[in-house]
C-alpha positions as CSV (number, residue, x, y, z in Angstrom):
1,X,13.6,-77.5,52.1
2,X,17.3,-77.4,50.9
3,X,17.5,-75.4,47.4
4,X,21.3,-74.8,45.8
5,X,21.8,-73.9,42.2
6,X,24.5,-75.6,40.4
7,X,27.6,-74.6,41.4
8,X,27.3,-73.7,45.1
9,X,28.7,-76.1,47.7
10,X,26.7,-77.9,50.5
11,X,26.1,-75.6,53.5
12,X,29.8,-75.7,55.8
13,X,31.8,-76.7,52.6
14,X,34.3,-75.1,51.1
15,X,34.8,-76.8,47.8
16,X,36.1,-74.9,44.8
17,X,34.7,-75.4,41.3
18,X,37.8,-76.6,39.4
19,X,37.4,-76.7,35.6
20,X,39.9,-77.7,32.6
21,X,40.6,-77.2,29.4
22,X,39.8,-73.6,29.2
23,X,40.3,-73.0,25.2
24,X,41.4,-68.9,25.0
25,X,39.3,-66.4,23.1
26,X,39.2,-63.3,21.3
27,X,36.7,-61.6,23.7
28,X,36.4,-61.8,27.3
29,X,33.6,-64.4,28.8
30,X,32.9,-65.6,32.0
31,X,32.3,-68.9,31.2
32,X,30.9,-70.3,34.4
33,X,28.2,-67.3,35.0
34,X,25.6,-68.2,37.6
35,X,22.6,-65.8,37.4
36,X,21.3,-66.7,40.9
37,X,22.5,-68.1,44.1
38,X,20.1,-69.4,46.9
39,X,21.7,-70.1,50.6
40,X,21.0,-71.5,53.8
41,X,21.4,-69.2,57.2
42,X,24.6,-69.6,59.2
43,X,26.6,-71.0,56.5
44,X,29.6,-70.5,54.6
45,X,29.9,-71.3,50.8
46,X,32.3,-70.6,48.1
47,X,32.0,-70.2,44.3
48,X,34.7,-69.6,41.5
49,X,34.3,-68.0,38.5
50,X,36.1,-68.6,35.7
51,X,37.1,-66.5,32.4
52,X,38.6,-67.6,28.7
53,X,41.6,-65.3,29.6
54,X,44.8,-65.4,31.3
55,X,43.1,-64.8,35.2
56,X,46.7,-63.6,36.0
57,X,46.0,-60.6,33.5
58,X,42.6,-59.7,35.1
59,X,41.5,-58.5,38.1
60,X,37.2,-59.2,39.8
61,X,35.2,-57.0,42.1
62,X,31.8,-56.6,43.5
63,X,29.1,-54.0,43.0
64,X,26.6,-53.0,46.6
65,X,27.2,-56.7,48.2
66,X,25.4,-57.7,51.0
67,X,27.6,-58.0,54.1
68,X,29.3,-61.5,54.6
69,X,29.8,-61.2,50.6
70,X,32.9,-61.1,49.0
71,X,35.4,-61.8,46.8
72,X,38.8,-62.4,45.8
73,X,40.0,-59.4,43.2
74,X,43.1,-61.8,41.5
75,X,41.2,-65.1,40.8
76,X,37.3,-64.4,41.2
77,X,36.8,-66.8,44.1
78,X,33.7,-65.8,45.6
79,X,32.7,-66.1,49.5
80,X,29.4,-66.5,51.0
81,X,29.5,-66.3,55.1
82,X,25.4,-65.9,55.9
83,X,26.1,-65.9,59.5
84,X,23.1,-66.2,61.9
85,X,23.6,-62.9,63.8
86,X,23.1,-60.7,60.8
87,X,19.5,-61.7,60.5
88,X,18.9,-61.7,64.0
89,X,20.6,-57.9,63.8
90,X,18.6,-56.7,60.7
91,X,21.5,-56.5,58.4
92,X,20.2,-59.6,56.5
93,X,16.4,-60.5,55.6
94,X,15.2,-64.1,54.6
95,X,13.2,-64.5,51.5
96,X,15.1,-61.5,50.0
97,X,17.0,-61.1,46.9
98,X,20.0,-59.3,47.1
99,X,21.3,-57.8,43.2
100,X,24.8,-57.9,43.3
101,X,26.8,-56.3,40.7
102,X,30.1,-58.6,39.5
103,X,32.8,-57.3,37.4
104,X,36.2,-58.7,35.9
105,X,38.5,-56.0,34.0
106,X,42.1,-56.1,32.3
107,X,45.0,-54.9,34.3
108,X,46.6,-53.8,31.0
109,X,43.4,-52.5,28.6
110,X,40.5,-50.7,30.4
111,X,38.4,-51.2,28.0
112,X,38.5,-54.8,28.2
113,X,36.2,-55.7,30.8
114,X,32.8,-57.3,32.0
115,X,30.1,-55.5,34.1
116,X,27.1,-57.9,35.5
117,X,24.6,-58.8,37.8
118,X,23.7,-61.8,40.2
119,X,21.0,-62.2,42.6
120,X,21.6,-63.9,45.9
121,X,18.7,-65.0,48.8
122,X,18.8,-67.0,51.9
123,X,16.1,-69.3,53.9
124,X,16.0,-71.0,56.8
125,X,14.7,-74.2,57.8
126,X,14.1,-72.9,61.5
127,X,11.2,-70.8,61.3
128,X,11.4,-67.9,63.8
129,X,8.3,-66.3,64.8
130,X,7.7,-62.4,64.3
131,X,6.3,-61.2,67.6
132,X,4.2,-57.5,68.7
133,X,5.5,-55.6,71.2
134,X,3.6,-52.1,71.9
135,X,5.7,-49.3,73.1
136,X,3.9,-49.9,76.9
137,X,3.5,-52.9,78.8
138,X,0.6,-54.0,81.1
139,X,-2.0,-51.8,82.2
140,X,-2.2,-47.6,81.5
141,X,-4.6,-45.6,83.6
142,X,-6.1,-42.0,81.8
143,X,-8.1,-39.7,83.0
144,X,-11.5,-38.9,80.2
145,X,-10.1,-36.4,77.9
146,X,-6.4,-37.0,78.4
147,X,-4.9,-38.8,75.4
148,X,-3.0,-41.8,75.0
149,X,-0.6,-42.5,72.5
150,X,1.9,-45.3,71.8
151,X,3.6,-47.5,69.3
152,X,2.8,-50.8,67.8
153,X,6.7,-52.5,66.9
154,X,8.0,-55.7,65.6
155,X,10.1,-57.9,66.6
156,X,10.3,-59.6,63.2
157,X,11.5,-63.3,62.6
158,X,11.7,-65.3,59.5
159,X,8.4,-64.0,58.1
160,X,7.6,-60.5,58.9
161,X,4.0,-59.3,59.8
162,X,2.3,-57.8,56.2
163,X,-0.7,-56.8,58.0
164,X,-1.9,-55.9,61.3
165,X,-5.4,-56.1,62.4
166,X,-7.5,-54.3,65.6
167,X,-9.7,-54.5,67.8
168,X,-11.0,-53.5,71.2
169,X,-13.3,-54.7,73.7
170,X,-15.7,-51.9,74.1
171,X,-16.8,-49.6,70.9
172,X,-14.3,-46.5,70.9
173,X,-14.1,-43.4,68.4
174,X,-11.6,-41.1,67.0
175,X,-8.7,-43.2,66.9
176,X,-5.6,-43.6,64.4
177,X,-5.8,-47.1,62.8
178,X,-2.0,-49.2,63.3
179,X,-1.6,-51.1,60.1
180,X,1.8,-51.7,59.6
181,X,5.2,-52.2,62.2
182,X,6.1,-48.9,64.2
183,X,2.7,-47.5,63.4
184,X,1.3,-45.0,66.5
185,X,-2.0,-45.3,68.1
186,X,-3.4,-42.2,69.6
187,X,-7.0,-41.7,70.8
188,X,-8.6,-39.6,73.4
189,X,-11.7,-40.8,75.6
190,X,-14.5,-38.4,75.8
191,X,-15.4,-36.9,78.9
192,X,-19.1,-39.0,78.6
193,X,-16.9,-42.2,77.9
194,X,-17.6,-43.6,81.8
195,X,-21.1,-44.3,82.3
196,X,-22.8,-43.6,85.5
197,X,-23.3,-47.4,86.5
198,X,-19.6,-48.6,85.9
199,X,-18.6,-49.4,89.3
200,X,-15.7,-46.9,91.0
201,X,-16.6,-44.6,88.2
202,X,-14.1,-46.8,86.1
203,X,-14.0,-48.4,82.7
204,X,-11.7,-50.9,81.3
205,X,-10.6,-51.3,77.6
206,X,-8.7,-54.2,76.1
207,X,-6.9,-53.4,72.7
208,X,-5.7,-56.2,70.6
209,X,-3.5,-55.9,68.1
210,X,-2.8,-59.0,65.6
211,X,-0.3,-59.6,62.9
212,X,-0.2,-61.7,60.2
213,X,2.3,-63.2,58.0
214,X,2.1,-64.1,54.0
215,X,2.0,-67.8,55.7
216,X,-0.6,-66.9,58.0
217,X,1.0,-67.0,61.0
218,X,0.0,-64.7,63.6
219,X,0.8,-63.0,67.0
220,X,-1.4,-60.8,69.1
221,X,-0.4,-58.1,71.4
222,X,-3.2,-56.6,74.1
223,X,-2.9,-53.0,75.9
224,X,-5.4,-52.9,78.7
225,X,-6.1,-49.2,79.2
226,X,-8.8,-48.3,82.4
227,X,-10.4,-44.8,81.9
228,X,-11.4,-42.7,84.4
229,X,-14.6,-40.7,85.1
230,X,-13.6,-36.9,85.9
231,X,-14.4,-33.3,85.2
232,X,-15.2,-31.7,81.3
233,X,-13.3,-28.6,82.3
234,X,-13.0,-27.1,78.9
235,X,-17.1,-27.2,79.6
236,X,-16.6,-26.2,82.7
237,X,-14.6,-23.3,82.1
238,X,-16.8,-21.8,79.8
239,X,-19.7,-22.1,82.1
240,X,-17.5,-20.0,84.7
241,X,-16.8,-17.9,82.2
242,X,-20.4,-17.3,81.5
243,X,-21.2,-16.5,85.8
244,X,-18.5,-14.3,85.6
245,X,-19.5,-12.0,81.8
246,X,-23.4,-12.5,83.5
247,X,-22.0,-11.1,87.2
248,X,-20.0,-7.8,85.2
249,X,-23.2,-7.2,83.0
250,X,-25.3,-7.5,86.3
251,X,-22.5,-4.9,88.6
252,X,-22.7,-2.4,85.5
253,X,-26.4,-2.2,85.4
254,X,-26.6,-1.8,89.7
255,X,-23.9,1.0,89.3
256,X,-25.9,2.6,86.5
257,X,-28.9,2.6,89.1
258,X,-27.4,4.0,91.7
259,X,-25.7,6.8,89.5
260,X,-29.6,7.7,88.7
261,X,-30.2,7.6,92.7
262,X,-27.1,9.7,93.5
263,X,-27.9,12.3,91.3
264,X,-31.5,12.4,92.9
265,X,-30.7,12.2,96.3
266,X,-28.0,15.3,95.3
267,X,-30.4,17.4,93.7
268,X,-32.6,17.3,96.4
269,X,-30.1,18.2,99.0
270,X,-29.6,21.1,96.7
271,X,-33.1,22.2,96.8
272,X,-33.5,21.8,100.4
273,X,-30.2,23.4,101.3
274,X,-31.8,26.4,99.1
275,X,-34.8,26.5,101.5
276,X,-32.8,26.7,104.1
277,X,-30.7,29.6,104.0
278,X,-33.8,31.4,102.7
279,X,-35.4,31.0,106.1
280,X,-32.2,31.8,107.9
281,X,-31.7,34.4,105.7
282,X,-35.1,35.8,105.9
283,X,-35.1,35.3,109.8
284,X,-31.7,37.3,110.5
285,X,-32.8,39.9,108.4
286,X,-36.2,40.9,110.6
287,X,-33.6,40.4,113.3
288,X,-31.9,43.6,112.2
289,X,-34.8,45.2,111.2
290,X,-36.2,45.3,115.0
291,X,-33.2,46.9,116.0
292,X,-33.8,49.3,113.4
293,X,-35.1,53.6,114.7
294,X,-37.4,53.3,111.9
295,X,-41.1,52.3,113.5
296,X,-42.2,50.8,109.6
297,X,-38.6,49.0,109.7
298,X,-39.5,47.9,112.9
299,X,-42.8,46.5,111.9
300,X,-41.4,45.1,108.6
301,X,-39.0,43.2,111.2
302,X,-41.5,41.5,113.1
303,X,-43.4,39.5,109.7
304,X,-40.2,38.3,108.6
305,X,-39.1,35.2,111.2
306,X,-42.9,34.3,110.4
307,X,-42.2,34.3,106.8
308,X,-39.1,32.3,107.5
309,X,-41.0,29.9,109.6
310,X,-43.8,29.6,106.8
311,X,-41.2,28.4,104.2
312,X,-40.2,25.4,106.2
313,X,-43.7,23.2,105.1
314,X,-43.0,25.0,101.8
315,X,-39.8,22.9,101.8
316,X,-41.2,19.3,102.8
317,X,-44.3,19.9,100.5
318,X,-41.8,20.9,97.1
319,X,-38.9,18.9,97.7
320,X,-39.4,16.1,100.4
321,X,-36.0,14.3,101.8
322,X,-35.4,11.4,99.7
323,X,-34.5,9.2,102.6
324,X,-35.7,5.8,100.6
325,X,-33.8,6.8,97.4
326,X,-30.8,7.3,99.9
327,X,-31.3,3.7,101.4
328,X,-31.7,2.0,98.7
329,X,-28.4,3.7,96.8
330,X,-26.4,2.7,100.0
331,X,-28.2,-0.8,99.9
332,X,-27.1,-1.3,95.7
333,X,-23.8,-0.1,96.8
334,X,-23.1,-2.5,99.3
335,X,-24.4,-5.5,96.6
336,X,-22.0,-4.2,94.1
337,X,-19.0,-3.7,96.5
338,X,-20.0,-7.4,97.3
339,X,-20.2,-8.8,94.1
340,X,-16.9,-7.5,93.2
341,X,-15.0,-8.8,96.0
342,X,-16.5,-12.4,95.9
343,X,-15.0,-12.2,91.6
344,X,-12.0,-10.9,92.7
345,X,-11.8,-13.7,95.5
346,X,-12.8,-17.0,93.3
347,X,-10.6,-16.8,90.0
348,X,-9.1,-19.5,88.4
349,X,-6.0,-20.1,90.1
350,X,-3.6,-22.1,87.3
351,X,-4.0,-24.1,83.9
352,X,-6.8,-26.6,85.9
353,X,-8.3,-25.1,88.8
354,X,-9.5,-28.3,90.9
355,X,-12.3,-26.5,92.4
356,X,-13.7,-24.5,89.6
357,X,-17.3,-26.5,89.9
358,X,-17.5,-24.7,93.8
359,X,-16.3,-21.5,92.6
360,X,-18.8,-21.7,89.8
361,X,-21.7,-22.5,91.7
362,X,-20.9,-20.0,94.7
363,X,-21.0,-16.6,91.9
364,X,-23.9,-18.5,90.3
365,X,-25.8,-18.6,93.6
366,X,-24.6,-15.0,95.0
367,X,-25.6,-13.6,91.7
368,X,-29.6,-15.1,91.9
369,X,-29.8,-13.6,95.5
370,X,-28.1,-10.1,94.6
371,X,-31.0,-10.4,91.7
372,X,-33.6,-11.4,93.8
373,X,-33.1,-8.9,96.7
374,X,-33.0,-5.8,94.0
375,X,-35.7,-7.5,91.6
376,X,-37.5,-3.7,91.8
377,X,-34.1,-1.8,90.8
378,X,-34.2,-1.2,87.0
379,X,-31.3,-2.4,85.6
380,X,-31.4,-1.1,81.9
381,X,-27.9,0.8,81.0
382,X,-28.7,3.4,78.0
383,X,-26.2,2.9,74.9
384,X,-24.7,6.1,75.1
385,X,-23.3,5.1,78.8
386,X,-19.8,3.4,78.8
387,X,-18.7,0.9,81.3
388,X,-15.9,3.7,82.1
389,X,-17.9,6.7,82.5
390,X,-19.8,4.4,85.3
391,X,-16.6,2.6,87.5
392,X,-15.2,6.1,87.7
393,X,-18.3,7.6,89.3
394,X,-18.7,4.9,91.2
395,X,-15.3,4.9,92.6
396,X,-14.7,8.9,92.9
397,X,-13.7,10.0,96.0
398,X,-16.7,11.5,96.9
399,X,-19.0,8.5,96.4
400,X,-16.7,6.8,98.5
401,X,-16.8,9.7,101.0
402,X,-20.2,10.0,101.1
403,X,-21.3,6.4,101.6
404,X,-18.4,5.4,104.0
405,X,-19.1,4.0,107.5
406,X,-19.3,6.3,110.1
407,X,-18.5,5.4,113.6
408,X,-21.1,6.2,115.9
């Protein structure tokens, strides 16, 4: 596959073209200009550019030369040093045409000059295969919902990869497609990726990346990913928040029911106290009148104690004791205190609480149990009643003192 342009020495040689019989011309010209050069890798070649004028009165220069290409400014001798390490390091590439600017200018007259361009490319009879190298190696283990991300890198040989094809042993969705070298592959396995019948609650996926050059040379890189079954935490957190919201709503409903029962008990107690004070006042007045000197006053004093006694059955008939209501209010208060305590004891800890399922199950069970026990309690709240008012009433010092357990 040796391909040389006329005027280039064979690989490894240092022969310089010598042309005799130059004839001066009025206009400056390069008499042996060659527009294209092809050179084998790991070789050193030279080429002598010549002009139709006295070379001692001119100097030569290059513009944008690739690494390894130099020119002698005094005589126009171009040297090609295509060292192999230039290609291995990526400084030079095979089958790539490098455009090089060539110029020659008079030392005495700046306007007397030539600017032109030639190309040079490099080839190699030894084919170095290109390989794919993902940024991760071996086996990667992830949980459902955990993102997988890596780059598919290339070690370019004689010919670069022009396309990269992707395949998977298991159908996957919502991934970024790798099309060329250094593209990033991203994929997040869903929370339903691992099936119930998968052994050990794990599922293995092998990702295959196949790179192809222009000459259909191929290389395949495989990445093995083990996906483990895990909790769908975002969904579990939504369920936890829903249970807590239901608990807060039910607690407010119970506080309103407690408020209504407590007001009834308080009103009844006020009426019964009025009857008791009236009965006691009547009996006391009768006792005083019995000691009076007036006979009519003494007769009245004998009647009044009976009147006071008769007020007792009237009191029981008019405002009977609200023992049932008071016991029910105490039961509701106890349920509220228990639910509030459980909510405070089962808050989420950290960004990802591993006990979220157990806490949700516990709160859900306690809510259901309280609703069954207090199934007859009305739980409607009027729209004008604010949660702050209910909380302030429920936690007021008078209410706490009234329903506080007393030592026997």
